[in-house]
C-alpha positions as CSV (number, residue, x, y, z in Angstrom):
1,M,-73.7,-74.7,-23.0
2,S,-75.2,-71.3,-23.4
3,C,-76.6,-69.2,-26.2
4,K,-77.4,-65.6,-26.8
5,P,-80.6,-65.5,-28.9
6,L,-80.7,-63.4,-32.0
7,I,-84.1,-61.6,-32.3
8,R,-85.3,-59.6,-35.3
9,V,-88.7,-58.1,-36.0
10,Q,-88.6,-56.8,-39.6
11,A,-90.7,-56.0,-42.6
12,E,-88.4,-57.6,-45.2
13,D,-88.2,-61.3,-46.0
14,F,-85.5,-63.5,-44.5
15,D,-83.2,-66.3,-45.9
16,P,-83.6,-69.4,-43.8
17,A,-80.4,-71.0,-45.2
18,A,-78.3,-68.0,-44.5
19,E,-79.7,-67.9,-40.9
20,A,-78.9,-71.6,-40.4
21,D,-75.4,-71.1,-41.8
22,R,-74.9,-68.3,-39.3
23,L,-75.7,-70.6,-36.4
24,T,-73.4,-73.4,-37.5
25,A,-70.4,-71.5,-39.1
26,G,-67.2,-72.7,-37.6
27,R,-69.0,-74.7,-34.9
28,K,-68.1,-78.3,-34.3
29,D,-70.5,-78.7,-31.2
30,V,-73.7,-78.4,-33.1
31,G,-75.3,-81.8,-33.6
32,A,-78.8,-80.7,-34.4
33,L,-80.4,-77.7,-36.1
34,V,-84.2,-77.5,-35.9
35,S,-86.0,-74.9,-37.9
36,F,-89.6,-73.8,-38.2
37,I,-90.7,-71.5,-41.0
38,G,-94.2,-70.1,-40.7
39,L,-95.8,-69.2,-44.0
40,C,-98.9,-67.1,-44.9
41,R,-101.4,-69.7,-46.1
42,D,-104.2,-68.8,-48.5
43,D,-106.8,-70.7,-46.5
44,G,-108.2,-72.5,-49.5
45,G,-108.0,-69.5,-51.8
46,K,-109.9,-67.2,-49.5
47,L,-106.9,-65.2,-48.1
48,A,-104.9,-62.8,-50.3
49,A,-102.6,-61.5,-47.5
50,L,-102.1,-61.3,-43.8
51,E,-101.2,-57.9,-42.2
52,L,-99.2,-58.1,-39.0
53,E,-98.9,-55.1,-36.7
54,H,-96.7,-54.9,-33.7
55,Y,-95.7,-52.6,-30.9
56,P,-92.0,-51.7,-31.8
57,G,-89.7,-52.3,-28.9
58,M,-92.3,-54.3,-26.9
59,A,-92.4,-57.1,-29.5
60,E,-88.6,-57.5,-29.5
61,T,-88.5,-57.4,-25.7
62,E,-91.2,-60.1,-25.3
63,I,-89.7,-62.4,-27.9
64,G,-86.3,-61.9,-26.3
65,R,-87.7,-62.8,-22.9
66,I,-89.2,-66.0,-24.3
67,A,-86.0,-66.9,-26.2
68,T,-83.9,-66.3,-23.1
69,Q,-86.2,-68.7,-21.2
70,A,-85.6,-71.3,-23.9
71,C,-81.8,-70.8,-23.7
72,G,-82.0,-71.4,-20.0
73,R,-84.3,-74.4,-20.2
74,W,-82.4,-76.4,-22.9
75,P,-78.7,-76.7,-23.7
76,L,-78.7,-74.7,-26.9
77,T,-75.7,-73.5,-28.7
78,G,-77.7,-70.9,-30.7
79,L,-81.2,-69.6,-31.3
80,T,-82.6,-67.3,-33.9
81,V,-86.1,-65.9,-34.0
82,I,-87.2,-63.6,-36.9
83,H,-90.8,-62.3,-37.1
84,R,-92.1,-60.2,-40.0
85,F,-94.6,-57.4,-39.8
86,G,-96.5,-55.5,-42.5
87,K,-98.8,-56.9,-45.3
88,I,-97.6,-60.4,-46.2
89,P,-99.0,-62.1,-49.3
90,A,-100.1,-65.7,-49.2
91,G,-97.2,-68.0,-49.7
92,D,-94.6,-65.7,-48.2
93,N,-92.6,-66.2,-45.0
94,I,-93.9,-64.8,-41.7
95,V,-91.7,-66.3,-38.9
96,L,-88.5,-68.2,-38.6
97,V,-87.3,-70.1,-35.5
98,I,-84.0,-72.0,-35.6
99,A,-82.7,-73.8,-32.5
100,A,-79.2,-75.2,-32.5
101,S,-77.9,-77.8,-29.9
102,S,-75.5,-80.7,-29.5
103,H,-78.6,-83.0,-29.3
104,R,-81.8,-83.2,-31.3
105,R,-84.3,-83.4,-28.5
106,A,-83.2,-80.1,-27.0
107,A,-83.4,-78.4,-30.4
108,F,-86.8,-79.8,-31.2
109,E,-88.3,-78.9,-27.8
110,A,-86.9,-75.4,-27.8
111,A,-88.2,-74.6,-31.3
112,D,-91.7,-76.0,-30.3
113,F,-91.7,-74.0,-27.1
114,L,-90.8,-70.8,-28.9
115,M,-93.6,-71.2,-31.5
116,D,-96.2,-72.0,-28.8
117,F,-95.3,-68.8,-27.0
118,L,-95.0,-66.7,-30.1
119,K,-98.5,-67.7,-31.0
120,T,-99.9,-66.7,-27.6
121,R,-97.7,-64.0,-26.0
122,A,-95.9,-62.1,-28.6
123,P,-97.6,-58.7,-29.2
124,F,-98.6,-59.0,-32.8
125,W,-102.1,-58.3,-34.2
126,K,-103.2,-60.0,-37.4
127,K,-105.7,-58.8,-40.0
128,E,-106.8,-61.0,-42.8
129,H,-107.1,-59.4,-46.3
130,L,-109.6,-61.6,-48.2
131,A,-109.2,-62.4,-51.9
132,S,-112.8,-61.5,-52.5
133,G,-112.1,-57.9,-51.5
134,T,-114.7,-58.0,-48.8
135,A,-114.1,-56.4,-45.4
136,D,-110.9,-57.3,-43.7
137,T,-111.1,-59.1,-40.4
138,W,-108.9,-59.2,-37.3
139,V,-107.7,-62.7,-36.3
140,K,-108.7,-63.8,-32.8
141,A,-106.6,-66.0,-30.4
142,T,-107.6,-69.6,-30.3
143,E,-108.1,-72.0,-27.4
144,I,-105.9,-74.5,-29.2
145,D,-102.9,-72.2,-29.2
146,D,-103.5,-71.4,-25.5
147,A,-103.7,-75.1,-24.6
148,A,-100.5,-75.8,-26.6
149,A,-98.6,-73.1,-24.6
150,E,-100.0,-74.3,-21.3
151,R,-98.2,-77.6,-21.5
152,W,-94.9,-75.9,-20.9
153,S,-95.9,-74.6,-17.5
């Protein structure tokens, strides 16, 4: 089994159902479809929006590199990674990962792997826009995210 990952970095929202349909249309070998949708949370009402900046070209290349690793590591029939940029209001979609495989374990592990590395190695910078209107703050990387990614080494 092999897959060619679909990678998109875009400002506009995405349709998870349409993306899932694209991975399964006309396919009889897909036994599992695992998806992860990351949303902008309001952090208990404190956050109005999250602004994501990226380095065009570099972000797609790095996500593609990680996705290609996933395709080589697990027997996937398809893989989609969509990451948004720009100012994203609380409650809106930020990221979508969908892994398709003949078997559930491969799809679960590949999606988990992708998200761990998107959190730690994809070149995105996040700024929080607070509901109070006070100064915006840049989000720092966390040790928890680094430790999660380390388990795949």
